C-alpha positions in Angstrom: -18.7 8.0 67.5 -15.1 8.9 67.9 -13.2 10.2 64.9 -11.0 7.1 63.3 -7.2 7.7 63.3 -6.4 11.2 61.4 -5.9 10.4 57.9 -3.9 13.9 57.4 -0.7 11.9 57.7 -1.8 9.5 54.7 -2.3 12.3 52.2 1.3 13.6 52.4 2.6 13.7 49.2 -0.4 12.2 47.5 -2.1 13.9 44.5 -5.1 14.6 46.1 -7.3 17.9 46.1 -5.0 20.0 44.1 -5.4 22.1 41.2 -3.6 20.5 38.3 -0.9 22.8 36.4 -2.4 24.3 32.9 -1.0 21.4 30.1 -0.6 22.1 26.6 -1.0 20.5 23.2 1.0 17.0 23.0 4.8 17.2 22.8 6.5 13.5 22.8 9.4 15.3 24.7 7.3 17.0 27.2 4.9 13.9 28.1 5.6 12.4 31.3 6.9 8.8 31.8 9.8 6.7 33.3 11.5 6.0 29.9 14.2 8.1 28.5 13.1 9.6 25.2 16.4 9.0 23.2 15.3 5.7 21.2 11.6 5.3 20.0 10.7 2.2 18.4 9.0 2.3 14.8 8.0 -1.6 14.4 8.1 -5.1 16.2 8.5 -8.3 14.8 7.9 -10.7 17.7 8.3 -14.3 17.6 6.6 -16.3 20.7 6.6 -20.1 21.2 4.3 -20.5 23.9 4.0 -24.0 26.1 0.6 -23.5 28.0 0.8 -26.9 29.7 4.5 -25.9 31.3 3.3 -22.0 31.5 6.6 -20.8 29.9 7.2 -18.6 26.8 10.4 -18.0 24.5 10.7 -15.0 22.5 12.8 -13.6 19.8 11.8 -10.0 18.9 13.5 -7.9 16.1 12.7 -3.9 16.7 13.3 -1.4 14.5 14.3 1.7 16.5 15.3 5.6 15.9 17.6 6.8 17.9 17.0 10.8 18.6 20.1 11.0 20.9 23.4 9.4 20.6 23.7 7.0 23.4 25.3 4.2 24.7 22.4 2.8 26.7 18.9 1.9 25.4 16.7 1.5 28.3 13.2 -0.4 27.8 10.7 -2.1 29.8 10.5 -5.9 30.9 8.7 -7.3 34.2 9.6 -11.1 35.1 11.4 -11.6 31.8 14.9 -13.0 31.3 16.8 -11.5 28.5 19.4 -13.6 27.4 20.8 -11.5 24.2 20.5 -8.2 22.8 22.0 -7.4 19.6 21.9 -4.0 17.7 22.1 -4.1 13.7 23.6 -7.4 13.9 26.9 -6.6 15.0 26.9 -5.0 18.2 26.2 -7.4 21.2 24.6 -5.3 24.5 25.4 -5.9 28.4 22.5 -6.4 29.6 21.3 -5.2 33.4 17.8 -5.6 34.6 16.2 -4.0 37.2 13.3 -6.1 38.4 12.0 -3.5 40.8 11.8 -0.8 38.1 10.9 -3.1 35.5 13.2 -2.1 33.0 16.4 -3.4 31.2 19.3 -1.7 30.3 21.1 -2.7 27.3 24.9 -1.1 27.4 27.1 -1.0 24.3 30.8 -0.8 24.0 30.1 2.3 21.3 28.0 4.9 21.1 25.0 4.3 18.9 24.3 7.3 16.5 21.2 9.3 15.6 19.2 7.6 13.0 17.6 4.3 12.4 19.0 0.9 13.8 17.5 -2.7 14.3 17.5 -4.2 17.7 17.1 -7.8 18.3 16.3 -9.5 21.6 16.3 -13.0 22.7 14.3 -13.5 26.0 12.1 -16.3 28.2 9.8 -15.8 30.6 6.5 -17.2 32.5 2.8 -17.5 31.5 0.9 -16.3 34.2 -2.1 -17.7 36.2 -2.9 -14.4 37.6 -5.1 -12.2 34.9 -2.4 -9.8 33.8 0.1 -10.0 31.1 0.1 -13.4 29.0 -1.8 -15.6 31.2 -4.0 -18.9 31.2 -7.6 -19.2 31.9 -8.6 -22.6 33.0 -12.5 -23.1 33.0 -15.0 -26.1 32.1 -16.7 -26.3 28.8 -20.0 -26.2 27.9 -19.8 -30.1 27.6 -18.3 -30.1 31.2 -14.7 -30.9 29.6 -11.4 -28.8 31.3 -10.1 -26.2 28.8 -7.2 -24.2 28.8 -7.0 -20.6 27.1 -4.2 -18.3 26.5 -5.5 -14.5 27.2 -3.7 -11.3 27.4 -4.3 -8.1 29.5 -1.6 -5.4 29.1 -3.1 -2.0 30.4 -1.7 -0.6 32.2 1.5 -1.6 31.8 1.6 -5.7 31.2 2.9 -5.9 27.8 6.2 -5.8 29.1 5.4 -9.3 30.6 5.1 -10.7 27.2 8.0 -8.9 25.3 10.6 -6.4 26.3 9.7 -3.1 24.7 8.7 0.3 25.2 5.6 0.3 27.3 4.4 3.6 27.7 1.5 5.0 25.5 3.5 7.8 23.8 5.6 5.1 22.2 3.6 4.0 19.6 4.8 1.5 17.0 3.3 -1.1 14.6 3.6 -4.8 15.8 3.8 -8.0 13.7 3.1 -11.1 15.9 4.2 -14.7 15.1 3.1 -17.5 17.9 3.6 -21.2 18.3 0.5 -22.6 19.8 -1.2 -25.9 20.4 -2.4 -27.2 16.9 -6.2 -27.1 17.5 -6.1 -23.7 19.3 -8.4 -20.8 17.8 -6.0 -17.9 17.7 -7.0 -14.3 17.2 -5.1 -11.2 17.4 -5.4 -7.3 16.8 -4.8 -8.3 12.7 -5.8 -10.8 10.6 -4.0 -14.1 10.3 -1.9 -14.0 7.5 -0.3 -17.5 7.4 -0.5 -20.8 9.5 2.4 -23.5 9.4 2.3 -26.8 11.1 5.1 -27.2 13.5 4.8 -30.6 14.5 1.8 -33.0 15.6 1.1 -30.7 18.6 1.8 -27.1 17.3 1.4 -24.8 15.0 3.0 -21.4 14.2 0.4 -18.5 13.4 1.4 -15.3 11.8 -0.6 -12.2 12.2 -0.6 -9.0 10.0 1.3 -6.1 11.0 -1.0 -3.4 13.1 -1.1 0.5 12.4 1.1 2.4 14.9 -0.6 2.0 18.0 0.6 1.9 21.9 2.0 -1.2 23.6 -0.9 -1.9 25.9 -3.6 -2.3 22.9 -1.9 -5.7 21.5 -3.5 -8.9 22.0 -3.2 -12.3 21.8 -6.4 -15.0 22.5 -5.7 -18.4 21.6 -7.9 -21.6 22.7 -11.2 -23.6 22.0 -13.4 -21.1 20.5 -16.1 -20.7 18.2 -17.6 -17.4 16.4 -20.6 -15.8 14.9 -19.7 -13.6 12.0 -21.3 -10.4 10.5 -20.5 -7.4 8.8 -21.0 -3.5 9.0 -20.0 -0.6 6.8 -17.7 -3.1 5.0 -15.8 -4.3 7.8 -16.2 -7.9 8.9 -17.3 -8.3 12.6 -17.0 -11.5 14.6 -17.9 -12.5 18.1 -16.0 -15.3 19.5 -16.8 -17.4 22.6 -15.9 -20.7 24.2 -17.0 -23.7 21.4 -20.8 -24.6 22.0 -21.5 -21.2 23.2 -20.8 -18.7 20.3 -24.6 -18.4 19.5 -25.0 -16.4 23.0 -23.0 -13.9 21.1 -25.4 -12.8 18.7 -26.9 -10.2 20.3 -23.3 -8.4 21.2 -23.0 -9.0 17.4 -26.0 -7.4 16.3 -25.7 -4.5 18.4 -22.1 -4.2 17.0 -23.5 -3.9 13.6 -25.8 -1.1 14.6 -23.2 0.6 16.5 -20.2 0.8 13.8 -22.0 2.7 11.2 -23.0 5.4 13.7 -19.2 5.8 15.3 -18.2 5.7 11.3 -20.4 8.9 10.7 -20.0 10.7 14.3 -16.1 10.3 14.4 -15.6 11.4 10.7 -12.8 8.7 10.4 -14.0 5.2 9.4 -13.0 2.5 11.4 -9.4 1.8 10.1 -8.7 -1.8 10.6 -9.5 -4.6 8.4 -11.7 -6.8 10.8 -13.2 -6.1 14.5 -13.1 -9.4 16.6 -15.0 -9.5 20.0 -14.1 -12.2 22.4 -15.8 -13.6 25.7 -13.1 -14.8 27.9 -14.8 -17.2 30.5 -14.0 -16.6 34.3 -10.5 -15.7 34.8 -10.7 -12.1 33.2 -10.3 -9.1 35.9 -10.5 -6.1 33.6 -14.3 -6.2 32.6 -13.7 -5.2 29.0 -10.7 -4.1 27.1 -10.4 -2.0 24.0 -7.6 -3.9 22.6 -7.8 -2.6 18.7 -9.4 -5.0 16.7 -9.4 -7.7 19.3 -12.0 -6.3 22.0 -12.1 -8.8 25.1 -14.6 -9.1 27.5 -15.5 -10.9 30.4 -18.1 -13.6 29.1 -21.2 -12.2 30.9 -20.9 -8.5 29.6 -20.7 -10.2 26.1 -23.0 -13.4 25.9 -26.7 -13.3 26.2 -28.3 -16.5 27.4 -32.1 -16.1 26.5 -32.9 -18.9 29.2 -30.9 -17.1 32.2 -30.2 -13.5 31.1 -32.5 -10.7 32.0 -33.3 -7.3 30.4 -30.6 -5.5 32.4 -28.1 -7.9 31.3 -29.1 -7.1 27.4 -28.9 -3.4 28.4 -25.5 -3.9 29.8 -23.9 -5.9 27.0 -24.9 -3.0 24.5 -23.3 -0.5 26.7 -20.1 -2.5 27.3 -19.8 -3.2 23.5 -20.7 0.5 22.6 -17.8 1.4 25.4 -15.3 -0.8 24.1 -16.0 0.3 20.6 -15.8 4.0 21.2 -12.6 3.4 22.5 -11.5 2.0 18.7 -11.2 5.9 18.3 -10.8 7.7 21.4 -8.1 5.7 22.9 -7.0 3.5 20.2 -6.9 5.5 17.1 -6.1 8.7 19.1 -4.4 8.0 22.5 -3.5 9.9 25.7 -0.1 10.9 25.5 0.3 9.7 29.6 -2.0 8.3 32.5 -2.8 11.3 33.5 -5.3 12.0 30.5 -6.8 8.5 30.9 -10.1 10.1 31.2 -9.7 11.1 27.4 -10.0 7.4 27.2 -12.5 6.4 29.7 -14.7 9.3 30.4 -15.3 9.7 26.5 -16.1 6.1 26.2 -18.4 6.3 29.1 -20.3 9.2 27.4 -20.2 7.6 23.9 -21.6 4.2 25.3 -24.8 5.9 26.8 -25.1 8.4 23.8 -25.2 5.6 20.8 -27.3 3.3 23.4 -29.8 6.2 23.7 -29.9 6.9 19.7 -30.8 3.0 19.0 -32.8 2.1 22.0 -34.8 5.1 23.0 -37.1 3.0 24.9 -34.6 2.5 27.8 -34.7 6.0 28.6 -31.0 5.4 29.3 -29.9 9.5 30.0 -32.4 10.0 32.8 -31.2 6.7 34.2 -27.7 8.0 34.6 -28.6 10.0 37.5 -27.4 6.9 39.5 -23.9 7.5 37.9 -23.9 11.3 38.7 -24.7 10.6 42.2 -22.3 8.1 42.9 -19.4 10.2 41.0 -20.7 13.3 43.0 -20.8 11.2 46.3 -16.9 10.7 45.5 -15.8 13.9 44.1 -17.5 16.1 47.1 -14.8 14.1 49.5 -11.4 15.6 50.3 -9.7 12.4 48.7 -10.9 13.4 45.4 -8.7 14.7 42.6 -8.9 16.6 39.3 -9.8 14.5 36.4 -6.4 15.3 34.8 -4.0 14.4 37.5 -0.3 13.7 37.9 0.5 10.3 37.5 4.1 9.5 38.3 4.4 5.9 38.2 2.1 2.5 37.3 0.7 2.1 40.6 -0.9 5.7 40.6 -1.9 5.3 36.9 -4.0 1.9 38.0 -5.5 3.8 40.8 -6.7 6.4 38.2 -9.4 3.9 37.0 -11.9 5.2 39.2 -15.3 7.1 39.2 -13.6 10.3 38.4 -12.0 9.4 35.5 -15.1 7.6 33.9 -18.1 9.1 35.7 -17.2 12.7 36.2 -15.3 12.7 32.9 -18.5 11.4 31.2 -20.8 14.1 32.8 -18.6 16.9 32.2 -18.2 16.0 28.4 -22.0 15.6 28.4 -22.3 19.0 30.0 -20.0 20.5 27.5 -22.0 19.0 24.7 -25.1 20.3 25.9 -23.6 23.6 26.2 -22.2 23.9 22.8 -24.9 21.8 21.0 -25.0 18.6 19.5 -23.6 19.4 16.0 -20.5 21.9 17.2 -19.4 19.3 19.4 -19.3 16.7 17.0 -17.6 18.7 14.4 -15.0 19.6 17.2 -14.8 15.7 17.8 -14.2 15.0 14.1 -11.6 17.8 13.8 -9.9 16.1 16.8 -9.8 12.6 15.5 -8.6 13.5 11.9 -5.6 15.8 13.7 -4.2 13.2 15.8 -5.2 10.1 14.2 -2.7 7.2 15.0 -1.0 9.7 17.2 -1.3 10.9 20.9 -3.2 13.8 22.3 -3.9 15.9 25.5 -7.1 17.7 26.7 -6.0 20.8 25.4 -5.9 19.3 21.7 -9.3 18.6 22.2 -10.2 21.6 23.3 -8.7 23.5 20.7 -10.6 21.4 18.3 -13.9 22.2 20.0 -13.3 25.9 20.1 -12.4 26.1 16.4 -15.6 24.6 15.5 -18.0 26.1 18.2 -16.6 29.6 18.3 -16.4 29.4 22.0 -13.7 29.6 24.6 -14.1 26.2 25.6 -10.7 25.6 27.7 -12.0 28.6 30.3 -15.0 26.3 30.7 -13.6 22.8 30.5 -10.3 23.4 32.3 -12.4 24.7 35.5 -13.9 21.1 35.5 -11.0 18.8 34.7 -8.0 20.6 36.2 -9.3 21.2 39.6 -11.2 19.0 41.6 -14.7 19.0 43.3 -18.0 19.8 42.4 -19.3 23.7 42.1 -22.5 24.7 43.8 -25.1 26.8 42.7 -26.9 28.9 45.3 -30.5 30.3 44.5 -31.9 33.2 46.1 -35.4 34.6 45.5 -36.9 37.7 46.1 -40.7 39.2 45.1 -41.7 42.4 44.4 -44.7 43.4 42.9 -45.8 39.9 42.1 -42.3 39.4 40.0 -39.9 37.1 41.0 -36.0 37.7 40.9 -33.6 34.8 41.1 -29.9 35.6 42.1 -27.4 32.9 41.1 -24.1 32.6 42.8 -21.6 29.7 43.0 -19.8 28.3 46.0 -18.0 24.6 46.6 -20.0 21.7 47.4 -18.1 19.5 49.9 -19.0 16.6 52.2 -16.6 16.0 55.4 -14.3 18.4 54.2 -14.1 21.7 56.4 -10.6 22.9 55.0 -11.7 22.4 51.5 -9.7 24.9 49.0 -12.4 27.5 47.9 -12.7 27.0 43.9 -14.3 28.9 41.1 -15.7 27.4 38.1 -17.4 28.4 34.5 -20.5 26.5 35.1 -22.8 26.2 32.1 -26.2 26.7 33.4 -29.7 25.4 32.0 -32.6 27.2 34.0 -36.4 27.3 33.4 -39.6 26.0 34.5 -43.5 25.5 33.4 -44.3 28.4 31.2 -40.7 30.1 31.4 -38.4 30.0 28.8 -35.2 28.2 28.9 -32.1 30.2 29.6 -28.8 29.1 29.3 -25.7 31.1 30.8 -21.8 30.7 31.9 -21.9 31.4 35.7 -18.6 32.7 36.9 -17.5 34.6 40.0 -20.0 37.5 39.4 -23.6 36.8 40.3 -26.4 36.6 38.0 -30.0 37.6 38.0 -33.2 36.0 36.2 -36.4 37.2 36.5 -39.9 35.8 36.3 -43.3 37.0 36.0 -45.0 35.6 39.2 -43.7 35.1 42.5 -45.1 31.2 42.9 -43.1 30.1 39.7 -41.6 27.1 39.8 -37.9 27.8 38.5 -35.4 25.3 38.3 -31.7 25.0 37.6 -30.2 21.8 35.8 -33.0 21.3 33.5 -32.4 17.8 31.9 -29.5 17.2 34.6 -27.2 17.6 32.0 -24.9 19.8 34.2 -22.4 18.7 36.6 -23.1 21.0 39.7 -25.4 20.8 42.8 -28.3 23.4 43.6 -29.1 25.2 46.7 -32.4 26.9 47.0 -33.5 29.0 49.4 -37.0 28.5 51.3 -39.3 30.1 48.9 -37.5 28.7 45.6 -37.8 25.2 47.0 -41.0 25.6 48.3 -42.4 26.7 44.9 -40.4 23.8 43.1 -41.7 21.2 45.7 -45.6 22.0 44.7 -44.9 21.9 41.1 -42.7 19.0 40.8 -45.0 17.0 39.1 -45.2 19.4 36.1 -41.2 18.7 35.6 -39.9 15.9 33.8 -38.8 12.5 35.5 -35.0 13.5 35.2 -35.5 17.0 36.9 -37.7 15.1 39.5 -34.6 12.7 40.3 -32.2 15.4 39.9 -34.0 17.8 42.9 -34.3 14.6 45.0 -30.5 13.8 44.4 -29.4 17.7 45.3 -31.7 17.8 48.6 -30.2 14.4 49.9 -26.6 15.9 49.2 -27.3 18.9 50.7 -28.5 17.0 53.8 -25.1 15.1 53.6 -23.2 18.2 53.4 -25.1 19.7 56.5 -26.7 22.1 54.7 -30.2 20.8 54.8 -32.2 18.6 57.0 -33.2 15.1 56.1 -36.6 15.8 56.3 -36.5 17.8 53.5 -35.7 15.1 51.1 -38.2 12.8 53.0 -41.0 15.7 52.6 -40.0 15.5 48.6 -40.5 11.5 48.5 -44.0 11.5 50.4 -45.0 14.1 47.9 -43.8 12.1 45.0 -44.9 8.6 46.5 -48.2 10.0 47.2 -48.7 11.4 43.5 -48.1 7.7 42.5 -44.7 8.2 40.9 -43.8 5.6 38.6 -40.9 6.5 36.6 -37.8 4.1 37.1 -35.2 6.9 37.5 -37.3 8.7 40.3 -37.8 5.5 42.0 -34.5 3.9 41.6 -33.0 7.2 43.3 -35.8 6.7 46.1 -34.7 3.0 46.7 -31.3 3.9 46.7 -31.8 6.5 49.6 -34.1 4.6 51.5 -31.5 1.6 51.5 -28.6 3.8 52.6 -30.9 5.5 55.3 -31.6 2.0 56.4 -28.1 1.0 56.4 -27.5 4.0 58.8 -30.1 2.6 60.9 -28.6 -0.5 61.9 -28.5 -1.0 65.6 -30.8 2.1 66.3 -34.0 1.7 67.8 -35.6 3.6 65.1 -34.9 1.2 62.2 -38.3 -0.9 62.9 -40.2 2.5 62.4 -38.0 3.6 59.5 -38.6 0.5 57.7 -42.2 0.8 58.2 -42.3 4.0 56.7 -39.8 2.8 53.6 -42.3 -0.2 53.0 -45.4 2.2 52.9 -43.7 4.1 50.1 -42.7 1.2 48.2 -45.8 -1.3 48.5 -48.1 0.6 46.2 -45.2 0.3 43.5 -45.2 -3.4 43.7 -49.0 -3.4 44.0 -48.9 -1.8 40.5 -46.0 -3.8 39.0 -47.3 -7.1 40.6 -44.4 -10.3 40.8 -45.3 -11.3 37.3 -44.6 -9.6 34.0 -47.8 -8.4 31.9 -48.3 -8.9 28.2 -46.8 -6.2 26.2 -45.2 -4.7 29.6 -42.9 -1.7 29.4 -39.4 -3.0 29.6 -38.7 -0.5 32.3 -41.2 -2.0 34.6 -39.7 -5.1 34.0 -36.3 -3.7 35.0 -38.0 -2.1 38.1 -39.8 -4.9 39.6 -36.8 -6.9 41.0 -35.5 -3.4 42.6 -38.7 -2.9 44.3 -39.0 -6.7 45.3 -35.4 -6.3 46.8 -35.8 -3.2 48.6 -38.9 -4.4 50.3 -37.2 -7.8 51.4 -34.3 -5.6 52.9 -37.0 -3.5 54.7 -38.3 -6.9 56.3 -41.7 -6.6 54.5 -43.5 -9.9 55.7 -45.6 -10.5 52.4 -42.5 -9.7 50.0 -40.2 -12.2 52.3 -42.8 -15.0 52.3 -43.8 -14.9 48.6 -40.0 -14.8 47.8 -39.3 -17.9 49.9 -42.4 -19.6 48.2 -41.0 -19.1 44.8 -37.4 -19.8 46.1 -38.8 -23.4 47.3 -40.3 -23.7 43.6 -37.0 -22.8 41.9 -35.0 -25.2 43.8 -37.2 -27.9 42.5 -37.8 -26.3 38.8 -35.4 -23.5 37.8 -38.0 -22.7 34.8 -40.3 -21.7 37.5 -38.8 -18.4 38.0 -38.0 -15.6 35.3 -34.5 -14.7 35.1 -35.1 -11.4 36.2 -36.3 -12.2 39.6 -33.9 -14.7 40.4 -31.3 -12.7 41.9 -33.8 -10.7 44.0 -35.8 -14.0 45.2 -32.2 -15.9 46.1 -31.0 -12.9 47.9 -34.1 -12.5 50.2 -34.1 -16.3 50.8 -30.4 -16.2 51.6 -30.7 -13.1 54.1 -31.9 -15.9 56.8 -30.9 -18.8 55.2 -30.1 -22.1 57.3 -27.2 -24.4 56.6 -29.1 -26.6 54.1 -30.3 -23.6 52.0 -26.8 -22.4 52.3 -25.3 -25.5 51.1 -28.0 -25.8 47.9 -26.8 -22.1 46.7 -23.0 -22.7 47.6 -23.1 -26.1 45.2 -24.8 -24.0 42.5 -21.9 -21.6 42.8 -19.5 -23.9 42.4 -20.8 -26.1 39.7 -22.3 -23.4 37.6 -20.0 -22.3 34.6 -21.9 -19.3 33.4 -20.0 -16.4 34.9 -23.5 -14.4 34.8 -25.3 -17.2 36.9 -22.2 -17.6 38.8 -22.1 -13.9 40.2 -25.6 -13.7 40.6 -26.0 -16.7 42.8 -22.9 -15.7 44.7 -24.5 -12.4 45.3 -27.4 -14.0 47.0 -24.9 -15.9 48.9 -23.2 -13.1 50.1 -26.2 -11.3 51.9 -26.4 -14.1 54.6 -25.9 -12.5 58.1 -25.2 -15.7 60.2 -21.5 -15.2 61.1 -21.0 -19.2 60.3 -22.1 -18.5 56.8 -20.2 -15.5 56.4 -17.1 -17.7 57.1 -18.2 -20.1 54.6 -18.7 -17.2 52.2 -15.1 -16.0 52.8 -13.7 -19.3 52.0 -16.0 -20.2 49.3 -14.5 -16.9 47.3 -11.2 -17.9 46.9 -11.4 -21.6 46.8 -11.7 -21.8 43.1 -15.4 -21.7 43.0 -14.9 -18.0 41.9 -12.4 -17.1 39.0 -9.0 -15.1 40.1 -10.4 -12.0 38.4 -13.4 -11.8 40.6 -11.9 -12.8 44.1 -11.3 -9.5 45.3 -14.4 -8.0 44.0 -16.7 -11.0 45.5 -15.0 -10.5 49.2 -16.0 -6.8 48.8 -19.5 -7.7 48.2 -19.6 -10.0 51.5 -18.3 -6.9 53.4 -21.1 -4.8 51.8 -24.1 -7.0 51.9 -23.7 -9.4 55.2 -24.0 -6.3 57.6 -21.0 -7.9 59.6 -18.2 -6.2 57.2 -15.7 -6.5 60.8 -15.8 -10.3 60.7 -15.1 -10.1 56.8 -12.1 -8.1 57.4 -10.8 -10.5 60.2 -11.3 -13.5 57.8 -9.3 -11.7 54.9 -6.5 -10.9 57.1 -6.3 -14.3 58.3 -6.3 -15.8 54.9 -4.8 -12.5 53.2 -1.2 -14.3 51.9 -3.3 -17.0 50.1 -6.0 -15.0 48.5 -3.1 -12.3 47.2 -1.7 -15.5 45.1 -5.1 -14.9 43.1 -4.6 -11.3 42.4 -3.1 -9.4 39.8 -0.7 -6.9 40.7 -2.9 -3.8 39.6 -5.5 -5.3 42.3 -3.3 -5.7 45.0 -2.9 -2.0 45.9 -6.9 -1.2 47.0 -7.3 -5.0 48.2 -7.6 -4.6 51.9 -8.9 -0.9 51.6 -12.0 -2.4 49.5 -13.1 -4.6 52.6 -12.2 -2.0 55.3 -14.0 0.6 53.5 -17.4 -0.9 54.5 -16.4 -1.2 58.3 -17.2 1.4 60.9 -15.1 0.0 63.7 -12.2 2.3 64.5 -10.0 -0.9 65.1 -10.5 -1.9 61.4 -9.4 1.4 60.4 -6.3 1.5 62.6 -5.5 -2.0 61.3 -5.7 -1.0 57.9 -3.7 2.2 58.2 -1.0 0.3 60.1 -1.0 -2.5 57.5 2.6 -2.9 55.6 0.6 -3.3 52.4 -1.2 0.1 52.9 2.0 2.1 52.5 3.6 -0.4 49.9 3.1 1.7 46.9 1.6 5.4 46.2 -1.6 3.5 44.7 -2.0 1.5 48.1 -1.7 4.9 50.1 -4.3 6.4 47.9 -6.9 3.8 48.4 -6.0 3.4 52.2 -6.7 7.2 52.5 -10.1 7.1 50.2 -11.1 4.3 52.6 -10.5 6.2 55.7 -12.0 9.3 54.3 -15.0 7.5 53.3 -15.7 6.0 56.8 -15.5 9.3 58.5 -17.9 10.7 56.1 -20.5 7.6 56.6 -20.2 8.3 60.1 -21.2 12.0 59.9 -24.2 10.6 57.9 -25.0 8.2 60.6 -24.8 10.3 63.0 -27.0 13.2 61.1 -29.2 10.5 60.3 -29.9 9.0 63.4 -30.4 12.3 65.3 -33.0 13.6 62.8 -35.1 10.6 61.9 -36.9 10.0 65.1 -38.3 13.4 65.2 -39.4 13.5 61.2 -40.7 10.3 61.6 -42.8 11.1 64.7 -44.3 14.1 63.4 -44.6 12.7 59.6 -45.7 9.1 60.3 
């Protein structure tokens, strides 16, 4: 295929693939941001009158400020608000100028405001939004079938300014005291407990909340509506899970999880949770963030907080535990100690991602969660190997760029690098460093360097030297292993290079790489690999010698022929995580052009012939086989490849069976639908027939099919659905209120390949059947699952103006790119690049460049796969 339009022009001026400048410890004055640092808030008292029926709000706030530098102008944030008056110290009235493009308001005073404390009063009005950002409405249908309206806030990154004027940047920490007039029957929750409720009239009440500790503005929260709750306690802290009235018991599992997690965190961080309560709230429908760590009032889309025993799956249970653990970890890493600016968002998200897995593993060892993080590793490294990657710590100039930073690098790479550092330093030393960091910066801000200093002081190691090589420069190190045999003694030489995919102009970089090496019968060796080669000896030439034992390191490994051969023959002697690790690295080497696809498939053959039964290994194999199948679309060898893929997985299904066995391992229960789905994708006639049989029974009696199989069975049935079957499923999407089920059914619909049904799916996605917060994601699912992303692009463009009215501002930038990224048509990518939205903001430019780069890299992979698969199948199967 010919190359798509060169994307080099898109990268001009963008913060891709550049080495970040070493940062120092936190300094308020040196912290990036868009507001002047002449005035800082100390506390806000905010009084809101809300009118959810007419979608308006009216506010009056009193802000205690400290003027650091004499000034006549006070600049603060606002977005979509109308400031009607501002008075300083009760006497000086300001002239107000608003810049809606910059999302600021400037208060100009006739006399210079002197240094020191002052009080600022502001009156304003504004809208309550329909899109899921700022203060917005969430319309849904209750458990009893009644229409309900909830008020919800979502302020990260920069939407607190849509509810009140203020200093809406993370370094401007302050205390917030909130008073709100609400419909009388609404249950109201904010960060702190209610300290007073006054009836205003027959329809409204005024609710006052206690002042918060010092915190960043994006962590303020307000949720009000028809809610019930279940309550508990842990380590002396009251815990509650709120849900739409009638569903509160479905929050019981999340509550029980939180009761186990909180004592662990209190101990681990060495600082007890500082707020007087912790509430978690399930938001039905219109919620785009997934979950948000508002201090003391954590919000979640309902399907990651509520567990319905009749319909939820074992993976739902696991997901709820992980997401609850993630948001609770933020109560320390993000809320108690907050990054100074969004260039260090990984300090929030990478740490919370690492801690969610750490505590989930500690409390649920039967889930074998760390080996299964292999999937996160592969997804993250697949992005980090491209030229459009960026350092974990990247330069952020504005809100648009900040929104784009919530990606796999900040979350996934952040998590994996932290895990590597912990493995290198040891759990106890790393924990002690975290405790020191939390105590030193409690209720304040920090940078990555502050963390490295704390870890260095407790471990005695130069942590910054190792950590900075991974956080301040982009990409992935590759450790190369060459072997030499003499007198029946093996000598292995380790060197490093940079691993890349589709990036021939990649800047050569060097890392300080913590390496763990060993094998059966060999002592485990730990070292830090730098610029100089390192040699390791083993007593026999046929020794199976492996790097990255336990897959705790963030690097790829390339073995020479002899070293790889010895590993392949002894692979069953290694732990499952090491088997998955070798597979992942070998496929990655194919993607980078350093190895043949057959080397990966040979390992797959070896493992499956030996009856591999570990979920982490099998999920790795399934993922790669499905990817290769996608690359084979339109190729003459696809049928033969699918026959091969079925032969690898059919024995696994034969062992598992379709039905859960008594006392079955939970990992087998979670593996079964993956195997069934994959065999359906590979057109296994027996699996398709059985899925359709069970689908027919399920249509008549939903209880006939276990929840964990509904997704697999309905997806297989929908792939070749007729109009009547489609209408049945589409009706379930429209009428089902539970978000977990609604999204499960829609994902099945999205697999339909008939063009007429694809058109119906696109229309369904923004018809109101799918909540606003999930529309963009649902359209991307159709593009990914229908095998016809070009038609999806065409339909999205036809209805783009309507669709965009449902999207939050921070999801506008990557909307088109998320659809086009699934296409291989040069015309689609050209249209994306030429679209005005693709250059409207820096965030949009970044999203577009990533999409184009992803497509070009995929084209390389398709070409290589189709060239190599024919001969391999002919000689092996």
